[in-house]
C-alpha angles and dihedrals in degrees: 000000000000091000091051092051090049091053091051091050092048092049091050091049093050092050089056090062097045123096109270094245092052093044090052092051091051094048098041116128102180114084096167120042122189088346099310135083090213092063096062092079095037123100118247085236091058100055129087115222131189114233134197113232109223089357093185094053098093128163149079133257089030128110091205095063126092103178138047097207135049126251095270093057090043091056092043090055095049109272108146103173118061115195120194144166116233120207132174114242116177090336092307124110110244130179105237135164108242089312134019087230090058096047130346113192094184133257126330087233094059091046095049090047087064090048091050092049091051094047091050088056094044106047098168098063133094113213129192129208123201112194123194102206096209099170099035099251113182124253089245091058090055091043090057090058093046090051092047093056095038100248100124094084091051093050123107120230115203118240091223139014118261103021118217108225091242092055098064116113124249120270088242094057092047091051094045091048092050092237100115103134114089117192124195124183124195097217139005098034115145117179091197088064102034113010098195097054101088125205105244105209098047088055103030141027130208139209120234121294133204087049116177096175112081091214093091113195131207100227120139105255105170131018142129097202147035104313092200090067099037136091111252140213129204116208102216105175121115121219133193132203116259133179115236109149086311136015112290140157128239136169114298095229094175089065098045098106089054096040093049095042124123093232143009137066113326093008129138089239092055095050094044091050093047092050090049091054093044096051102026092241136066124256114270094215133025115194116205140173122235091002096195094068106104093038096261098329092132090058090046088057091052092047091051092050090048094049095242135109122259104228111151116199089226135014117274123240119289126236119274108218123218115253134210091243107088091196089079093070114114098203126104092231117030114203095198093060102015090233099172126186118246115279095027100087092095091051091048090052091055091046093049093046089056097045097043089067095061148351117322116208123196100211 
């Protein structure tokens, strides 16, 4: 027993005198990171991840939904960026689509509880959140929710602000350090208040969204920094114009197998490849709608960009087609039928009166 303790003490002492990179390699626990051994030594800024656009907006027969399956199934299938819109509803942060009257996906707390449960069961994965702070909630309001569900200890805090894409740590070091949840917010982030909520556009740029032309481009659409040094996201979800009271756009579900494909005109693979050529590096994040269309093709694209093989241990979820029966919709406010829960008619009236005067965009 005494000899064993002495060996432990000697090993610890020796590690203290080793270069940090060598000490890390000797003490590393994770041997597979985000599903691949190769990723453990790869920088977070040098990996391409598939993201779910409006990941909370789940349902069928509803123009305001962007996914068929909830966040747990998304993560099980390989989604590693979860994008969401945060709105204030009675002083509580909800995940709503443009308006909580239009679509209310429930509270941020309930959603993040599912994320926490999944991360606790999958300890060798780095996950990214991208929050659209629609109503200007404060960092402390978000922090309260993160603390409530137990995600603060899992959250990564950048070592500098902004972070150059080459300065991000390896996935292995994030996993070993227990800081494997990265949270970006499009507006309102303040690292002096909450250090782990990262301002998106000083650290990342995005391509255009609400695209209705399948010839997706790679132009910088939104940023607050030097795009040549930032992470970047391509928004690869195709919309179409629809008529609901006023002109609006919604996911073009008929084109999903093409949009999510690994190759071909208008495909995710085509845009990702073109952006890689244009900027000399692949996109870090690729946001898609209804990710399971294409039978895993979106994950095949990411694997190709990352130089690994896409070989899931089990098949991913299959698409859930819309039906003619509007009662199957899972949302609280179904656009196609305007089935609105009791007590929200007044809110809907206000919403309609505003949209009827102009163009209504479902973001």
